[in-house]
C-alpha positions as protocol buffer text, in pm:
chain_id: "A"
residue {
  index: 1
  type: MET
  ca { x: 7719 y: 7063 z: 9451 }
}
residue {
  index: 2
  type: GLY
  ca { x: 7494 y: 7238 z: 9195 }
}
residue {
  index: 3
  type: GLY
  ca { x: 7476 y: 7600 z: 9090 }
}
residue {
  index: 4
  type: GLY
  ca { x: 7737 y: 7614 z: 8813 }
}
residue {
  index: 5
  type: PRO
  ca { x: 8036 y: 7845 z: 8762 }
}
residue {
  index: 6
  type: ALA
  ca { x: 7858 y: 8161 z: 8879 }
}
residue {
  index: 7
  type: THR
  ca { x: 7773 y: 8002 z: 9214 }
}
residue {
  index: 8
  type: ALA
  ca { x: 8128 y: 7872 z: 9254 }
}
residue {
  index: 9
  type: ALA
  ca { x: 8270 y: 8218 z: 9178 }
}
residue {
  index: 10
  type: GLY
  ca { x: 8036 y: 8370 z: 9436 }
}
residue {
  index: 11
  type: LEU
  ca { x: 8152 y: 8124 z: 9700 }
}
residue {
  index: 12
  type: VAL
  ca { x: 8517 y: 8204 z: 9626 }
}
residue {
  index: 13
  type: ARG
  ca { x: 8448 y: 8575 z: 9671 }
}
residue {
  index: 14
  type: GLU
  ca { x: 8259 y: 8520 z: 9996 }
}
residue {
  index: 15
  type: PHE
  ca { x: 8539 y: 8304 z: 10140 }
}
residue {
  index: 16
  type: HIS
  ca { x: 8798 y: 8563 z: 10032 }
}
residue {
  index: 17
  type: ASP
  ca { x: 8602 y: 8854 z: 10182 }
}
residue {
  index: 18
  type: ARG
  ca { x: 8565 y: 8682 z: 10519 }
}
residue {
  index: 19
  type: LEU
  ca { x: 8938 y: 8619 z: 10534 }
}
residue {
  index: 20
  type: ARG
  ca { x: 9014 y: 8977 z: 10435 }
}
residue {
  index: 21
  type: ARG
  ca { x: 8802 y: 9110 z: 10719 }
}
residue {
  index: 22
  type: LEU
  ca { x: 8982 y: 8877 z: 10961 }
}
residue {
  index: 23
  type: VAL
  ca { x: 9326 y: 8996 z: 10845 }
}
residue {
  index: 24
  type: ARG
  ca { x: 9223 y: 9360 z: 10881 }
}
residue {
  index: 25
  type: GLU
  ca { x: 9094 y: 9302 z: 11234 }
}
residue {
  index: 26
  type: ARG
  ca { x: 9413 y: 9118 z: 11333 }
}
residue {
  index: 27
  type: ALA
  ca { x: 9611 y: 9416 z: 11202 }
}
residue {
  index: 28
  type: GLY
  ca { x: 9415 y: 9647 z: 11433 }
}
residue {
  index: 29
  type: ARG
  ca { x: 9206 y: 9796 z: 11153 }
}
residue {
  index: 30
  type: ASP
  ca { x: 8830 y: 9822 z: 11111 }
}
residue {
  index: 31
  type: SER
  ca { x: 8692 y: 9526 z: 10921 }
}
residue {
  index: 32
  type: GLU
  ca { x: 8572 y: 9767 z: 10651 }
}
residue {
  index: 33
  type: PRO
  ca { x: 8823 y: 10002 z: 10485 }
}
residue {
  index: 34
  type: GLY
  ca { x: 8798 y: 10378 z: 10455 }
}
residue {
  index: 35
  type: ALA
  ca { x: 9055 y: 10419 z: 10177 }
}
residue {
  index: 36
  type: GLY
  ca { x: 9188 y: 10228 z: 9881 }
}
residue {
  index: 37
  type: VAL
  ca { x: 9376 y: 10238 z: 9551 }
}
residue {
  index: 38
  type: ILE
  ca { x: 9249 y: 10164 z: 9200 }
}
residue {
  index: 39
  type: ASP
  ca { x: 9462 y: 10049 z: 8909 }
}
residue {
  index: 40
  type: SER
  ca { x: 9463 y: 9812 z: 8612 }
}
residue {
  index: 41
  type: GLN
  ca { x: 9689 y: 9543 z: 8469 }
}
residue {
  index: 42
  type: SER
  ca { x: 9684 y: 9425 z: 8107 }
}
residue {
  index: 43
  type: VAL
  ca { x: 9773 y: 9059 z: 8051 }
}
residue {
  index: 44
  type: LYS
  ca { x: 9807 y: 8844 z: 7741 }
}
residue {
  index: 45
  type: ALA
  ca { x: 9518 y: 8608 z: 7675 }
}
residue {
  index: 46
  type: ASP
  ca { x: 9556 y: 8241 z: 7594 }
}
residue {
  index: 47
  type: ALA
  ca { x: 9407 y: 8096 z: 7278 }
}
residue {
  index: 48
  type: VAL
  ca { x: 9099 y: 7972 z: 7468 }
}
residue {
  index: 49
  type: VAL
  ca { x: 8990 y: 8334 z: 7528 }
}
residue {
  index: 50
  type: GLY
  ca { x: 8736 y: 8427 z: 7261 }
}
residue {
  index: 51
  type: SER
  ca { x: 8741 y: 8745 z: 7054 }
}
residue {
  index: 52
  type: ASP
  ca { x: 8426 y: 8866 z: 7233 }
}
residue {
  index: 53
  type: SER
  ca { x: 8617 y: 8919 z: 7560 }
}
residue {
  index: 54
  type: ARG
  ca { x: 8966 y: 9014 z: 7443 }
}
residue {
  index: 55
  type: GLY
  ca { x: 9107 y: 9332 z: 7290 }
}
residue {
  index: 56
  type: PHE
  ca { x: 9429 y: 9516 z: 7215 }
}
residue {
  index: 57
  type: ASP
  ca { x: 9581 y: 9759 z: 7466 }
}
residue {
  index: 58
  type: GLY
  ca { x: 9764 y: 10005 z: 7242 }
}
residue {
  index: 59
  type: GLY
  ca { x: 9956 y: 10160 z: 7533 }
}
residue {
  index: 60
  type: LYS
  ca { x: 10098 y: 9831 z: 7659 }
}
residue {
  index: 61
  type: LEU
  ca { x: 10092 y: 9655 z: 7319 }
}
residue {
  index: 62
  type: ILE
  ca { x: 9909 y: 9359 z: 7471 }
}
residue {
  index: 63
  type: ASN
  ca { x: 9639 y: 9149 z: 7308 }
}
residue {
  index: 64
  type: GLY
  ca { x: 9427 y: 9010 z: 7587 }
}
residue {
  index: 65
  type: ARG
  ca { x: 9233 y: 9125 z: 7889 }
}
residue {
  index: 66
  type: LYS
  ca { x: 9265 y: 9392 z: 8154 }
}
residue {
  index: 67
  type: ARG
  ca { x: 9222 y: 9341 z: 8529 }
}
residue {
  index: 68
  type: TYR
  ca { x: 9086 y: 9640 z: 8718 }
}
residue {
  index: 69
  type: VAL
  ca { x: 9124 y: 9618 z: 9095 }
}
residue {
  index: 70
  type: VAL
  ca { x: 9063 y: 9822 z: 9407 }
}
residue {
  index: 71
  type: VAL
  ca { x: 9279 y: 9729 z: 9705 }
}
residue {
  index: 72
  type: ASP
  ca { x: 9288 y: 9863 z: 10060 }
}
residue {
  index: 73
  type: THR
  ca { x: 9593 y: 10018 z: 10227 }
}
residue {
  index: 74
  type: LEU
  ca { x: 9710 y: 9672 z: 10336 }
}
residue {
  index: 75
  type: GLY
  ca { x: 9714 y: 9564 z: 9972 }
}
residue {
  index: 76
  type: LEU
  ca { x: 9410 y: 9339 z: 10020 }
}
residue {
  index: 77
  type: LEU
  ca { x: 9160 y: 9301 z: 9737 }
}
residue {
  index: 78
  type: LEU
  ca { x: 8830 y: 9487 z: 9768 }
}
residue {
  index: 79
  type: ALA
  ca { x: 8698 y: 9442 z: 9414 }
}
residue {
  index: 80
  type: VAL
  ca { x: 8808 y: 9309 z: 9076 }
}
residue {
  index: 81
  type: MET
  ca { x: 8664 y: 9349 z: 8728 }
}
residue {
  index: 82
  type: VAL
  ca { x: 8805 y: 9187 z: 8415 }
}
residue {
  index: 83
  type: THR
  ca { x: 8743 y: 9340 z: 8072 }
}
residue {
  index: 84
  type: ALA
  ca { x: 8882 y: 9323 z: 7722 }
}
residue {
  index: 85
  type: ALA
  ca { x: 9218 y: 9502 z: 7714 }
}
residue {
  index: 86
  type: ASP
  ca { x: 9087 y: 9781 z: 7486 }
}
residue {
  index: 87
  type: VAL
  ca { x: 8828 y: 9906 z: 7738 }
}
residue {
  index: 88
  type: GLY
  ca { x: 8902 y: 10261 z: 7856 }
}
residue {
  index: 89
  type: ASP
  ca { x: 9024 y: 10311 z: 8212 }
}
residue {
  index: 90
  type: ARG
  ca { x: 8770 y: 10580 z: 8304 }
}
residue {
  index: 91
  type: ALA
  ca { x: 8471 y: 10383 z: 8172 }
}
residue {
  index: 92
  type: ALA
  ca { x: 8574 y: 10067 z: 8356 }
}
residue {
  index: 93
  type: ALA
  ca { x: 8662 y: 10256 z: 8673 }
}
residue {
  index: 94
  type: GLN
  ca { x: 8318 y: 10418 z: 8683 }
}
residue {
  index: 95
  type: VAL
  ca { x: 8154 y: 10076 z: 8692 }
}
residue {
  index: 96
  type: LEU
  ca { x: 8402 y: 9923 z: 8938 }
}
residue {
  index: 97
  type: LEU
  ca { x: 8397 y: 10215 z: 9181 }
}
residue {
  index: 98
  type: ALA
  ca { x: 8018 y: 10207 z: 9188 }
}
residue {
  index: 99
  type: GLN
  ca { x: 8037 y: 9838 z: 9277 }
}
residue {
  index: 100
  type: VAL
  ca { x: 8301 y: 9880 z: 9545 }
}
residue {
  index: 101
  type: THR
  ca { x: 8128 y: 10171 z: 9720 }
}
residue {
  index: 102
  type: ALA
  ca { x: 7802 y: 9976 z: 9724 }
}
residue {
  index: 103
  type: ALA
  ca { x: 7979 y: 9685 z: 9893 }
}
residue {
  index: 104
  type: HIS
  ca { x: 8202 y: 9890 z: 10126 }
}
residue {
  index: 105
  type: HIS
  ca { x: 7999 y: 10174 z: 10274 }
}
residue {
  index: 106
  type: LEU
  ca { x: 8286 y: 10325 z: 10474 }
}
residue {
  index: 107
  type: LEU
  ca { x: 8506 y: 10372 z: 10167 }
}
residue {
  index: 108
  type: ALA
  ca { x: 8552 y: 10748 z: 10130 }
}
residue {
  index: 109
  type: LEU
  ca { x: 8887 y: 10793 z: 9951 }
}
residue {
  index: 110
  type: VAL
  ca { x: 9048 y: 10614 z: 9658 }
}
residue {
  index: 111
  type: TRP
  ca { x: 9386 y: 10704 z: 9509 }
}
residue {
  index: 112
  type: ALA
  ca { x: 9445 y: 10667 z: 9135 }
}
residue {
  index: 113
  type: ASP
  ca { x: 9706 y: 10758 z: 8876 }
}
residue {
  index: 114
  type: GLY
  ca { x: 9679 y: 11016 z: 8600 }
}
residue {
  index: 115
  type: GLY
  ca { x: 9483 y: 10782 z: 8373 }
}
residue {
  index: 116
  type: TYR
  ca { x: 9170 y: 10838 z: 8584 }
}
residue {
  index: 117
  type: THR
  ca { x: 9146 y: 11217 z: 8566 }
}
residue {
  index: 118
  type: GLY
  ca { x: 8868 y: 11421 z: 8405 }
}
residue {
  index: 119
  type: SER
  ca { x: 8495 y: 11383 z: 8460 }
}
residue {
  index: 120
  type: LEU
  ca { x: 8545 y: 11062 z: 8660 }
}
residue {
  index: 121
  type: VAL
  ca { x: 8664 y: 11267 z: 8959 }
}
residue {
  index: 122
  type: GLU
  ca { x: 8345 y: 11476 z: 8955 }
}
residue {
  index: 123
  type: TYR
  ca { x: 8128 y: 11168 z: 8899 }
}
residue {
  index: 124
  type: CYS
  ca { x: 8274 y: 10991 z: 9202 }
}
residue {
  index: 125
  type: LEU
  ca { x: 8213 y: 11285 z: 9430 }
}
residue {
  index: 126
  type: ALA
  ca { x: 7862 y: 11363 z: 9306 }
}
residue {
  index: 127
  type: ALA
  ca { x: 7724 y: 11012 z: 9251 }
}
residue {
  index: 128
  type: LEU
  ca { x: 7921 y: 10799 z: 9496 }
}
residue {
  index: 129
  type: ALA
  ca { x: 8025 y: 11045 z: 9771 }
}
residue {
  index: 130
  type: LEU
  ca { x: 8378 y: 10922 z: 9704 }
}
residue {
  index: 131
  type: VAL
  ca { x: 8693 y: 11132 z: 9679 }
}
residue {
  index: 132
  type: LEU
  ca { x: 8906 y: 11014 z: 9388 }
}
residue {
  index: 133
  type: ALA
  ca { x: 9253 y: 11156 z: 9457 }
}
residue {
  index: 134
  type: ILE
  ca { x: 9485 y: 11162 z: 9157 }
}
residue {
  index: 135
  type: VAL
  ca { x: 9852 y: 11091 z: 9229 }
}
residue {
  index: 136
  type: LYS
  ca { x: 10059 y: 11222 z: 8937 }
}
residue {
  index: 137
  type: ARG
  ca { x: 10423 y: 11195 z: 8841 }
}
residue {
  index: 138
  type: SER
  ca { x: 10614 y: 11521 z: 8869 }
}
residue {
  index: 139
  type: ASP
  ca { x: 10790 y: 11651 z: 8557 }
}
residue {
  index: 140
  type: ASN
  ca { x: 11137 y: 11577 z: 8700 }
}
residue {
  index: 141
  type: MET
  ca { x: 11070 y: 11205 z: 8760 }
}
residue {
  index: 142
  type: ARG
  ca { x: 11261 y: 10975 z: 8526 }
}
residue {
  index: 143
  type: GLY
  ca { x: 11235 y: 10601 z: 8464 }
}
residue {
  index: 144
  type: PHE
  ca { x: 11022 y: 10363 z: 8672 }
}
residue {
  index: 145
  type: VAL
  ca { x: 10900 y: 10530 z: 8990 }
}
residue {
  index: 146
  type: VAL
  ca { x: 10642 y: 10394 z: 9233 }
}
residue {
  index: 147
  type: LEU
  ca { x: 10426 y: 10691 z: 9324 }
}
residue {
  index: 148
  type: PRO
  ca { x: 10307 y: 10756 z: 9681 }
}
residue {
  index: 149
  type: LYS
  ca { x: 10015 y: 10531 z: 9787 }
}
residue {
  index: 150
  type: ARG
  ca { x: 10056 y: 10319 z: 9471 }
}
residue {
  index: 151
  type: TRP
  ca { x: 10294 y: 10065 z: 9616 }
}
residue {
  index: 152
  type: PHE
  ca { x: 9990 y: 9897 z: 9778 }
}
residue {
  index: 153
  type: VAL
  ca { x: 9855 y: 9802 z: 9437 }
}
residue {
  index: 154
  type: GLU
  ca { x: 10197 y: 9747 z: 9275 }
}
residue {
  index: 155
  type: ARG
  ca { x: 10271 y: 9482 z: 9538 }
}
residue {
  index: 156
  type: PHE
  ca { x: 9930 y: 9330 z: 9468 }
}
residue {
  index: 157
  type: PHE
  ca { x: 10000 y: 9297 z: 9096 }
}
residue {
  index: 158
  type: ALA
  ca { x: 10345 y: 9153 z: 9168 }
}
residue {
  index: 159
  type: HIS
  ca { x: 10177 y: 8875 z: 9365 }
}
residue {
  index: 160
  type: LEU
  ca { x: 9940 y: 8799 z: 9076 }
}
residue {
  index: 161
  type: MET
  ca { x: 10228 y: 8766 z: 8831 }
}
residue {
  index: 162
  type: ARG
  ca { x: 10403 y: 8515 z: 9058 }
}
residue {
  index: 163
  type: SER
  ca { x: 10103 y: 8287 z: 9014 }
}
residue {
  index: 164
  type: ARG
  ca { x: 10148 y: 8076 z: 8699 }
}
residue {
  index: 165
  type: ARG
  ca { x: 9770 y: 8059 z: 8645 }
}
residue {
  index: 166
  type: LEU
  ca { x: 9756 y: 8440 z: 8638 }
}
residue {
  index: 167
  type: ALA
  ca { x: 10074 y: 8522 z: 8445 }
}
residue {
  index: 168
  type: ARG
  ca { x: 9846 y: 8499 z: 8140 }
}
residue {
  index: 169
  type: ASP
  ca { x: 9467 y: 8487 z: 8119 }
}
residue {
  index: 170
  type: PHE
  ca { x: 9371 y: 8121 z: 8061 }
}
residue {
  index: 171
  type: GLU
  ca { x: 9002 y: 8155 z: 8151 }
}
residue {
  index: 172
  type: ARG
  ca { x: 8726 y: 8115 z: 7894 }
}
residue {
  index: 173
  type: SER
  ca { x: 8481 y: 8336 z: 8083 }
}
residue {
  index: 174
  type: ILE
  ca { x: 8512 y: 8676 z: 8252 }
}
residue {
  index: 175
  type: ALA
  ca { x: 8352 y: 8537 z: 8569 }
}
residue {
  index: 176
  type: SER
  ca { x: 8614 y: 8263 z: 8589 }
}
residue {
  index: 177
  type: ALA
  ca { x: 8897 y: 8514 z: 8531 }
}
residue {
  index: 178
  type: GLU
  ca { x: 8771 y: 8729 z: 8817 }
}
residue {
  index: 179
  type: ALA
  ca { x: 8727 y: 8427 z: 9044 }
}
residue {
  index: 180
  type: MET
  ca { x: 9086 y: 8317 z: 8979 }
}
residue {
  index: 181
  type: VAL
  ca { x: 9213 y: 8654 z: 9102 }
}
residue {
  index: 182
  type: CYS
  ca { x: 9008 y: 8613 z: 9420 }
}
residue {
  index: 183
  type: TRP
  ca { x: 9130 y: 8256 z: 9462 }
}
residue {
  index: 184
  type: SER
  ca { x: 9495 y: 8356 z: 9430 }
}
residue {
  index: 185
  type: LEU
  ca { x: 9449 y: 8621 z: 9700 }
}
residue {
  index: 186
  type: THR
  ca { x: 9258 y: 8372 z: 9915 }
}
residue {
  index: 187
  type: MET
  ca { x: 9564 y: 8145 z: 9912 }
}
residue {
  index: 188
  type: LEU
  ca { x: 9787 y: 8436 z: 10009 }
}
residue {
  index: 189
  type: ILE
  ca { x: 9558 y: 8546 z: 10291 }
}
residue {
  index: 190
  type: THR
  ca { x: 9520 y: 8188 z: 10416 }
}
residue {
  index: 191
  type: ARG
  ca { x: 9897 y: 8160 z: 10459 }
}
residue {
  index: 192
  type: ARG
  ca { x: 9899 y: 8493 z: 10641 }
}
residue {
  index: 193
  type: VAL
  ca { x: 9620 y: 8387 z: 10877 }
}
residue {
  index: 194
  type: ALA
  ca { x: 9785 y: 8048 z: 10945 }
}
residue {
  index: 195
  type: ARG
  ca { x: 10117 y: 8211 z: 11031 }
}
residue {
  index: 196
  type: PRO
  ca { x: 10184 y: 8184 z: 11406 }
}
residue {
  index: 197
  type: ARG
  ca { x: 10109 y: 8510 z: 11584 }
}
residue {
  index: 198
  type: PRO
  ca { x: 10392 y: 8649 z: 11800 }
}
residue {
  index: 199
  type: SER
  ca { x: 10334 y: 8593 z: 12169 }
}
residue {
  index: 200
  type: ARG
  ca { x: 10317 y: 8892 z: 12398 }
}
residue {
  index: 201
  type: ALA
  ca { x: 10572 y: 8906 z: 12679 }
}
């Protein structure tokens, strides 16, 4: 089959998106989501990743790439964008949220952590008709705490890290790195769809 890596990546996304809609419908939800969560994950890059698409995340002390994702409230992937790890969260989120609202017209609310505050909130409302709701830690929280609404995306990232291919970034191209995230979720969704449905008495 011709078309090259870009075509293959597009087919993976299309297959994934069809399965996601099926899972949502089986769960009694609309096929298109109205709310989601955005977050990022920095991962170390393998030696095959060139300097043009890797960077250093000073906060996480990771030399590699960063995966930005938007998931729905079932923890299913709506959009993914891979960048060098030194790309700022607000700049990347502006691009990704524009993409996800163009693809999912019913999406009206996205939760995010404190790293996405500032002008991004106003931009989302004015340019995308999207409410970006910031979920912050309170001053009395200590240690690792999963904030409300964020467990959807934390569970998503936990799944990625259980996949050996995604524990590090081994992909030469950004398109391939994004496709591998979609493929990993496709495998997860496929198992969920194939699981026998409980019979009604």
